[in-house]
N, C-alpha and C positions, 0 to 999 in steps of 0.2 A: 302411702299405698304402693305396693310393688306390682308392676305390670309385667306379664310374661306372654311370650308367643312361641308356639312350637310348630314346626313344619318339616317336611321331607328335605334332607340335605341336598343342595344343588350339586350338579356335576363338578363345579369348580371348588366345592368344599365349603361354600358359604351361602347365606341367604340374605338377600338385600331387602330392606323395607324401612319405612319411616318409623319414627318413634312417637307418632301421634296417638292420642287416646283412642281414636276410632279403630285403629288396627290392633289394639292390645286388650287383654282381659286381665282382671285381677288374678294373680298367681294361684291363690287358693282355690279358684274355681276350675283351674285346668285339670287337676288331678285329685282324686278322691281315693281313700284307702289308707292302709297303714304305712306311714313313712318308714323307710329302711335306709341303712347307711350305704353310701356309694363309695366304692374302693377307687381312690384316685389313680390315674394312669392306667387303668384297665380298659378292656374293650367296652365295659359297661359304663364307664365314666366319660368325661369329656376328652376329646383328642387335643383341643386347643382352646384357648380363651383369649378374646380380643377385647380391649377396653378402648372406647373412642368417644369423642364428644358427640353428644346427642343433639337432637333437634326436637323441641325447642331447647335454648341454651341451658335452662335450669335443670335439665336432665341429662343423664349419661346412660348408655346401654352397654350390655355385656352379651357377647355371642359365644356359644360353645356348642360342640357336637357331642351327641349321645348316641353311639352306634349309628344307625341310618338316619337320625333325626338331628335337626338344628334347632337350638333353643336360644331365645333372646330375652333379656331381662331389661326393663327400664326402671331406674331408681332415681329418686329425687337427689340433687346435688348435695343437699345437706346431710344426707345419710351415706354418702359415698366414702368408703374406706375399704382397704383390702380385707380387713376383718369382717366388716358388715357384708361385703360382697360375698365372701366365702359362706358366711352364715346363711345368707339369703339363698345361695345355690343349694346348700346341703339341707336346709330345714324349711325355709320360706316357701320353696317350691318342692313338692314331694315327688322328686324325680324317681325315687326308688320304685315306684309302681311300674316304671318302664325298665329301669336298670336291673330289676330282680329277675327279668327274663334271661334265660340263657341265650347264648349266641344262636344256637340252633333253633330255638323257639322264635327268636326275632326274625331270623332268616326265613323260616318256614311261613311266617305270617305275610312276609313280603312276596313270596313266590306266587306268580300267576302263570301256571303251566300253559305251554302251547297245547292247544286242543288238537289231538291227533285223530285220524280216521278210525282207529281201533281194530282194524282187521289184523294187524301185525303188532303184537306187544313187544316192544324193544327194550333191550338192556345194554349194559356196557361191561366189558371185562376189565377188572381192576388193574391187572398186571401191565396193561398197555399204557396206564397213566400213573405210574409209580411216583413221578415227581410232583404230582398234584395231591395235596392232602385229601384224605378220604371224605372228610366233611365237605370240602369244596366240590369234589367230584359229585357227591350225592346231591348237593344243592343245585348245581348246574344240570344234573341229569333230570331232576324233578322239573326244573324250569323249562327244559326243551321237550318234555313230554314222555321221557322214559319211564319204565315201570320198576326198574331195579338195577342192581349192580351185581355182576357175575364173579364167581371165583374168589370169594372172600374166605379167610380163615374163620374158625369158630368164634374167636374173640372179637371179630369185626361184624358179626351178624347183627348186632344191635344198633349199628350205626344207620343203615338206610331207613329203618322205620321212622327215625327222627324227621325225615324229609318226605314222609308218605310213600316210601319205596319199600322193597324187600330185597333180600339177597336171593337172586334167582337160581344160582347154582353155588353150592358150598363145598369147600374142602372139608372132609370128615375122616381122613386117615385111610383113604381107599387105595393105598399104594402110590407108586409113581409111574411114570411113563415106561421106564426100563424094567421095573421090577414089581409085578402085581399078580393078578389072579391066575395067570397061566402056570404059576409055580405053586404046588400044593403047600409047600412049607410057608407061604405067605398068608394062608387063609385065616389062621388063628388070630394073627395080629390085626388083620383087616376087620375080622369080626369083632374083636375087642373094641376097636376104635368106633365102629358103627354102632355098637351097643351103647357107647358113651355119647356120641355126637348126634345120632339120628333123633333121639327124643328131644335134644335141645333144638335141632332144626325144626322139629314139628311145632315146638312152643313159640318159635320166632317166625313161623310162616315161611320157612325156607323150603321150597317144594321139591328141590333136587339136590342130590349129592353126587360127586364124581368119582369114577374109578377107571381102571385101565386094564389092558390085557397083560402088558409087559412085552419085552422083546423076545424074539425066538431063541437066540443064543444056541442054535443048533437043534432046537425042538421042532418037530413037525407041527404043521397047522392042525392036524387031526388030534394029536395028543394035547396041544394047547387049548383047543376048543373043549375037549373033554374035561380038562382041569378047570377051565374057566367056568364051565357049566356047573361043575360040582361046587366051586366056590360060591357062585351066585345062588345056587339052591340053598346053601348054608346061610346066606345073608338075606334072602328075599323076605322072610317072615318079619324081620326087623323093620324093613320098609313098609310092608303091608300093615303091620300093627300100628304104625305112626302116620300113615298117609304120606310118606316121603318116597320119591322115585330114585332108585339107584341107576345112574346112567353110565354106561361104558362108552368111552369116547373113540370114534373113528379118527385115525390120524394117518398122514401120508408117510410111507417109508422110502419114498423116492428122493425127496429133497431135505426134509426137516428131521425126521426121526427114523434113521435107517435101522432096519431089522425089527421095527414095531410089528406086532403080530395082527392086531385088529386094524388092518390097513385097507380092507375092502368091505363094502356094504354086505356082500354075500356072507363073509365070515361072521360079521357081527349079527346078522340076522339068524344065522344058524345057531348062535349061542343064545340069544334072547328068546327065540321061538322055543327052544328046548326047555328053557327055564319056565317060560309060560306064565309070567306073573305080570299083573298090571303095574307093579312097582319095580320092574327091571326092564329098562329100555335103552335105546341108543341115544347118544349125543352125536348128532350128525354135523360135523364141521364142514361147511360148504367149501371153504378154502381147500381143506385137505382132499376132499372127495372130487373136486374139480381136477386136482393134480393127478389123482389115481385113476379116475373113471370118467369124468364128465357126465353127460347125460343127466344133469342134475334134477330137472323138474319131473321127468318121467320116473326116475328112481324114487324121488321123495313122495310123489303122489301114489305110487304103487305100494309103498311101505310105511305110510304115515302112521299107521296103528302102532308101529314099533319104534317110532321116533318120539322122544320126550322133549328134546331141546335142540336148538341150532346155534352155530357160531358162524360169523362172517369173517371175511379177510380178503383183500384184493389179491388177484392172481396175475402175475407172479409177485413174490416178495412179501406178501402179507401186509400191504400198506393201504392207503386210502381206497374207498370204493368210488373210483372215478374213471375217466376216460383213458387212463394210462394202463388199464388191465383188461382182462378178457371176459369177465362175467357181467352179464347184463342183469344188474341186481334188482331193478324194478320188476323185471320179468320173472325172476326166481321168486320174489315176494308174492307176486300175484299167483304163481303156481302153488305156494304154500297156503295162501289165503283161500284158495278154491277148495281146499280140503276141510275147511272149518277147523283148522288147527287152533287150539286154545293155549298152547304153551308160549314160550318166550324165544326170541331171536336176539342173541347177544352179540354185539360188535366186538370183535377180537382182532382188530388190525393195529399195526404200530404206526402212528401218525408221523409223517415227515415234515409237515407244516405245523401251523399253530394247532395244538392238539384239540382244544375245545371247538375251534372252528371246523376242523375236519370231522369231529364227532357229530356236530349239528348238521353238516352237509350229508353225512351218511344216514342219519336218522330221517332227514327230509326225503332222500332218495328212496328209502325203504318204506315210507309211509304211503302205502297204496290203498 
């Protein structure tokens, strides 16, 4: 009889137990289902195997790790050989019922999200964490109670749903910061991209796509507003038909994006109110508007019907949301929550310390 035991892998990478019959069960009882082949040396197979003398003496045990699990086998001494041991691992115990799960499925099963208050639905901007694999960022985001990941390309939109999240704001070919809707010659290309990507966004529950005004480059704000309104009027039905909101971002022109046209709330409001569509609104970046205007809570509350999305970032320097900068973030979040806002607040700061720790601290701070 082959005895086996399975459990969570200990922090040290091993699990310690005796080899007595009372702690073990026949291997064939542990797993039911169709056996499948395990690929050695993969994440789905064991990471290491240890052979040691068992107790009592007539037995030996084998320990190995399968993803997040540790598995031990007890075999009689008379049957102990490398060939028998491998056969036992691969066929005697039908580990494939576990190993056939993808890494993301295993990870998702283990995630127990932090329970958040729910007044502010938080997300995280991908570009601030480029050194962290997207799957890892999504898994951690789900663990700490975020709802999504922001600013993903279309070919990445399928990743967050594997972890119970969504892409909260997608890139869909809406131009770039310097060159976008205030130039009529850009409208056709942006429309072509939106016709391609907005239906995809709808299918993957991406609620928002981003666009920009573009830089002035000698153009007056009045002419730029007129051109931007014309472009958004050309695009709005695409968003309306698919239930996806087109968001034009407010950015500062004082520090980070010199000459950017949509640099004040008043200019952005002029544009979106003229377009007058439930699917064309502002992306209100709190970091940028603190630099340009201040008066955050009053401005947000007065104009919340025209705001679809928020970004955060410590002022100055766009780093952590902490005591080194000037915005009282819990107060701003309470101001947003008081409007019954149902969209997302995405963290878009560049961490200077351990990035995941900084993200968790920001999420805790804004969970009002």
